[in-house]
Steps between C-alpha positions, in 0.01 A plus 500: 500500500694798372456842660601841363756720670240709680317206654521439872722198556457308826779336695419158642729337753547124486590380849620147560761275656868540414565152638323197639246253368277739309785618281479167322129422535378848395747558216231480233272730701764771537593477135133532397453802726793679342366427154153625594633825650682569174194401295279751679749781444616542859842546652613203710675581827686256723759500775773439239561161647521131407228234507139574410543880457789425261289262292225760473744779412675285241169400342370857483817639343521213249141579397596861428373644829677732743665337799615722789697362793529656846828384647596494868847608387632855458690432177538249220823373653329439835199349323719245324775433752346546843140389434577280200184601319418489125506796263429355156117498518452870582454805280591708803620432853432744783785457748319593820781440748230409752586134551218246478246640747522857375512382141167320548324819610651706219398234248143491624463879508636521144244251370128548431410145598658181626454134412623222727614168351639230727713677754649492847526762779642768269196465273271525801675825600446641152135391500422656836689817407298531179172439684583763762595741221157454336629320192290238316643158581465192284565154643573210265335213685642153450854633460597393852680675786382844605242523221310199636525618863366852438128403478509346849702791642246742360228321690690472826654848513192687370677771300308819426556485124380156394342651190846581366594132478393276214570131452536301179670180392560619142801733450374688195151540639639632826708765320197596292290542815769713665519722191120538505516621863775749413294625207225593743738657752676713239194570286502879543876527455475294182229733370723802564790341316282399203332841481810715523744254336865589570406838656278356772730599790527862383122534524535448874782752537343811658742722310467291183876527444664257259840407632792332326 
């Protein structure tokens, strides 16, 4: 689904395990999610790590999509040598310098929505951070790990934003549903962009000054 340069382009975070059982069992799921994010014209964001996020990032970039990684490192050298993380599947890497915990928050805040596939504690941290930040959260059920524990946790912990979480066992359908939610959330902003084309932001400048 090709979009023109003035279209609003969402960023969807794929959150999943960097290691453990679900890295193997949910390989196909993560790959399909990356492909779907690219298909629907969205940016794919991840923690610039290995495992399921890597498979999704690799799949999205291979399909012609945009893959953006948020690294815990402060430089490419640190990313490769200290953290030993990949770089080949990203169009751009944001070197946050915030280590893993801070990186997670930065990643979530820089994304419009989050989808959990498989996962361990790190994925749970990203999910809860996204939920608390008011981001739509997709959960790929049947992918194991954190993703399959979330429904029970949502019942036990009684979070205030249950309506932000959707469940699906089909990767492409889940991405499509997330995009539909974002379309509603950003409806007015999309109308502004479509109406004013490339000059939309100047229309909201009180002095109407074109800079640059």
